[in-house]
Structures are given as C-alpha cells and as structure tokens.
MARLUM-518880 format. One line per 5 residues: their letters; for each residue x, y, z of N, C-alpha, C. Coordinates in pm, 1 decimal, decimal comma. Layout:
% residues N
A> X:Y:Z:X:Y:Z:X:Y:Z ~ ...
***
This chain:
% residues 84
MVTHR> -11777,7:826,0:14198,8:-11868,3:930,9:14241,0:-12007,1:905,2:14181,2 ~ -12107,6:917,8:14263,6:-12246,0:908,9:14216,9:-12289,5:1050,9:14183,7 ~ -12332,4:1074,1:14060,6:-12364,5:1209,3:14015,5:-12508,6:1227,0:13969,1 ~ -12578,3:1114,9:13939,5:-12714,7:1121,9:13887,9:-12798,3:1008,0:13946,0 ~ -12929,0:1024,7:13938,3:-13020,3:916,0:13971,8:-13133,3:915,8:13870,9
GVISN> -13197,7:800,3:13857,1:-13307,9:786,4:13762,8:-13391,7:665,4:13799,0 ~ -13493,8:641,0:13718,5:-13587,1:531,2:13741,1:-13581,1:437,1:13621,7 ~ -13564,0:307,3:13648,3:-13568,3:208,4:13540,1:-13714,0:189,8:13500,7 ~ -13744,9:218,3:13373,7:-13883,8:211,1:13327,9:-13911,9:90,3:13238,3 ~ -13805,0:27,2:13186,4:-13824,1:-89,8:13100,8:-13695,6:-172,0:13099,8
IVEKY> -13711,6:-304,1:13098,2:-13597,3:-395,2:13094,8:-13621,4:-500,2:12987,4 ~ -13519,1:-523,4:12905,7:-13521,6:-632,2:12808,3:-13396,9:-715,8:12834,4 ~ -13416,1:-841,4:12873,2:-13304,0:-929,9:12903,4:-13309,1:-1053,5:12813,7 ~ -13192,1:-1097,5:12770,7:-13180,5:-1218,6:12688,2:-13069,1:-1305,1:12746,6 ~ -13094,3:-1435,5:12752,6:-12999,6:-1530,2:12810,6:-12967,2:-1642,6:12714,0
KMTPE> -12850,7:-1701,9:12733,3:-12806,2:-1819,4:12657,8:-12815,6:-1797,8:12507,2 ~ -12766,6:-1683,7:12462,2:-12770,7:-1651,1:12319,9:-12648,6:-1706,9:12247,9 ~ -12667,1:-1739,0:12121,7:-12555,9:-1773,1:12034,3:-12488,8:-1641,1:11994,4 ~ -12367,5:-1647,1:11938,3:-12305,0:-1523,7:11890,3:-12392,9:-1448,7:11788,6 ~ -12461,3:-1522,8:11703,2:-12549,2:-1459,4:11603,9:-12667,3:-1389,0:11671,1
ESVAF> -12721,8:-1450,4:11775,2:-12833,1:-1388,9:11848,7:-12786,8:-1263,7:11923,6 ~ -12665,6:-1266,4:11976,4:-12611,3:-1148,6:12044,3:-12597,6:-1031,1:11947,8 ~ -12544,7:-1059,3:11829,9:-12529,9:-955,1:11727,6:-12667,5:-900,4:11689,6 ~ -12764,9:-986,4:11669,3:-12900,2:-941,9:11632,6:-12961,8:-856,4:11743,6 ~ -12940,5:-895,2:11869,2:-12993,3:-819,0:11982,2:-12933,6:-678,7:11984,1
IKKYD> -12802,9:-670,8:11967,9:-12735,9:-540,1:11967,9:-12782,1:-456,3:11849,3 ~ -12793,9:-516,4:11733,1:-12838,6:-441,3:11615,1:-12981,2:-389,7:11631,8 ~ -13065,6:-465,4:11700,7:-13203,6:-422,3:11724,3:-13208,6:-291,5:11803,1 ~ -13113,7:-273,1:11895,5:-13110,4:-153,4:11980,4:-12995,6:-59,7:11944,0 ~ -12945,7:-73,3:11821,8:-12828,2:2,0:11777,3:-12840,7:152,6:11798,3
SELNL> -12952,6:210,2:11759,0:-12965,6:356,8:11768,6:-12970,6:402,9:11914,2 ~ -13029,2:322,6:12002,4:-13035,0:359,7:12144,0:-12899,9:340,2:12212,7 ~ -12828,2:234,9:12173,9:-12701,0:203,7:12240,0:-12586,3:292,9:12193,1 ~ -12583,0:322,5:12063,5:-12478,9:409,4:12007,9:-12339,2:362,7:12051,4 ~ -12310,0:234,4:12031,0:-12183,9:176,2:12076,2:-12067,7:213,4:11985,8
SKAQY> -11950,9:229,5:12047,3:-11828,6:244,9:11969,3:-11792,0:108,5:11911,3 ~ -11697,4:104,1:11820,8:-11652,8:-23,1:11763,1:-11600,8:-114,8:11872,8 ~ -11522,6:-62,1:11965,9:-11467,9:-143,0:12075,7:-11579,3:-197,7:12164,9 ~ -11679,4:-115,5:12193,4:-11792,0:-161,7:12274,5:-11870,7:-269,9:12200,9 ~ -11894,2:-246,9:12073,6:-11966,2:-346,1:11993,2:-11891,7:-479,5:11994,4
DRWSI> -11761,5:-475,6:11972,1:-11681,3:-597,9:11970,9:-11687,6:-669,3:12105,9 ~ -11687,3:-594,6:12213,4:-11692,1:-653,9:12347,0:-11827,2:-718,7:12375,9 ~ -11934,6:-649,5:12345,2:-12068,1:-694,7:12383,6:-12130,4:-792,5:12284,4 ~ -12086,9:-793,2:12159,9:-12150,6:-878,6:12059,6:-12119,2:-1027,0:12076,6 ~ -12028,4:-1061,1:12164,6:-11995,2:-1202,0:12187,4:-12052,9:-1255,0:12318,6
KKCLA> -12125,9:-1172,3:12391,3:-12181,0:-1213,1:12520,9:-12302,1:-1304,3:12503,3 ~ -12315,0:-1399,8:12595,0:-12429,7:-1491,5:12592,2:-12551,4:-1430,2:12660,1 ~ -12529,0:-1339,5:12752,4:-12638,3:-1274,2:12826,0:-12623,6:-1122,9:12810,4 ~ -12731,2:-1058,5:12767,2:-12731,5:-913,6:12748,6:-12862,9:-856,3:12799,1 ~ -12859,3:-728,7:12835,7:-12980,6:-660,8:12880,5:-12975,5:-515,0:12838,4
VYEIT> -13092,5:-459,5:12813,6:-13108,0:-316,9:12785,7:-13202,6:-262,0:12891,7 ~ -13159,5:-156,3:12958,2:-13239,4:-93,1:13062,4:-13274,3:48,3:13017,4 ~ -13403,0:77,8:13011,8:-13448,0:212,7:12978,8:-13462,7:289,8:13109,5 ~ -13398,4:405,0:13115,5:-13398,5:485,2:13238,1:-13465,1:618,6:13209,7 ~ -13560,9:654,3:13295,3:-13631,1:781,9:13282,6:-13608,3:864,5:13408,7
DIEEI> -13658,7:984,4:13407,1:-13651,2:1074,2:13522,7:-13508,1:1089,6:13574,3 ~ -13412,3:1100,1:13482,8:-13272,5:1117,7:13521,0:-13254,0:1258,8:13573,9 ~ -13189,7:1266,8:13690,3:-13163,7:1398,5:13747,4:-13025,5:1401,8:13811,7 ~ -12961,2:1515,0:13797,8:-12832,2:1536,8:13860,2:-12854,3:1555,4:14009,8 ~ -12764,1:1496,4:14088,2:-12773,2:1509,5:14233,5:-12641,8:1564,6:14287,3
LPFKY> -12641,9:1603,6:14412,0:-12519,0:1646,4:14477,4:-12426,5:1524,5:14481,3 ~ -12312,1:1530,7:14414,4:-12225,9:1412,6:14405,1:-12179,7:1362,5:14542,1 ~ -12169,1:1229,5:14551,6:-12110,7:1169,8:14671,6:-12031,5:1046,4:14631,4 ~ -11933,3:1012,0:14713,3:-11846,3:897,7:14685,1:-11913,5:770,2:14734,1 ~ -11908,6:667,2:14650,2:-11964,6:536,3:14682,0:-11853,1:433,5:14672,8
DRKSN> -11832,7:356,9:14779,0:-11731,3:251,9:14779,6:-11791,2:128,0:14714,2 ~ -11748,4:97,6:14592,4:-11808,3:-10,8:14514,4:-11776,6:-148,7:14569,8 ~ -11673,0:-161,3:14647,6:-11630,7:-291,6:14701,1:-11626,6:-393,4:14589,0 ~ -11711,5:-493,6:14593,4:-11707,7:-597,9:14490,9:-11800,5:-567,8:14373,4 ~ -11880,7:-461,5:14382,4:-11973,0:-425,5:14274,6:-11898,2:-340,9:14171,7
MDDWI> -11868,3:-398,2:14056,9:-11790,6:-326,7:13956,0:-11878,5:-261,8:13849,5 ~ -12009,4:-264,5:13867,8:-12098,5:-200,8:13772,0:-12086,3:-49,2:13779,9 ~ -12126,8:16,7:13672,9:-12125,3:162,6:13668,6:-12253,5:222,6:13722,7 ~ -12345,8:139,1:13767,8:-12471,1:187,1:13821,6:-12514,3:94,0:13934,5 ~ -12601,3:143,0:14019,9:-12642,2:71,6:14140,2:-12794,1:76,6:14149,8
ITNNI> -12856,1:-37,1:14182,7:-13000,2:-40,2:14204,7:-13026,2:-27,7:14354,5 ~ -13110,6:67,3:14391,5:-13147,2:85,5:14531,5:-13284,9:150,0:14539,1 ~ -13356,2:121,9:14644,3:-13484,4:189,2:14667,4:-13465,3:321,4:14739,0 ~ -13350,6:338,8:14804,6:-13325,3:461,1:14879,4:-13179,9:501,4:14859,8 ~ -13156,7:604,1:14782,9:-13020,5:647,4:14750,8:-12944,8:690,5:14876,4
NQLK> -13015,9:732,8:14979,2:-12949,7:775,2:15103,5:-12882,9:659,0:15175,5 ~ -12925,5:535,9:15149,2:-12861,2:419,2:15210,7:-12720,3:395,5:15154,1 ~ -12690,2:454,4:15040,0:-12558,9:437,1:14977,7:-12455,1:534,8:15031,7 ~ -12499,4:640,1:15093,8:-12407,5:744,9:15140,0:-12333,9:702,0:15264,2
***
C-alpha cells in the first residue's frame, strides 16, 4: 500500500566501498538513520550505499501498488497518479 508521498531534496551515494568505508559511512549518518542492530549488521557490509533526504512528506489516500519486480519500499515517479 502506498500511504505517503514526499520530495527527495538531497542524495548522498557511495560506490565500491571497503567494509571499513561502509561502516564509516553509516556512522556518519547514524543519528539520521537510527538503525537497529540487525539493520546495522545488514547494511554495514554493503559496497554501495545511499542516503536520501526526503522533505514535504504528506499522507495520501492509500492505494495498492503492484511492485512486480521492484522490491524497494519506495518508488520514484514524477506523477503519483501513473502508479494507480
């Protein structure tokens, strides 16, 4: 179910990181990410990571979205009505 929409206002992406660089990246954004131990363990070993700052978040009338092959928890679109 899609329940909210917002605007991406800032993106920080890192690629081809060593495990040490991944840990440093996560620690840099620790207060914003507020990860659980399980989340930290999962993400701290990734070679590619990104942080997306989202503003103007608003609740919308929920609708069902068929994710098909997109397993992300969020969707980028210029027009949310195209997803309905």
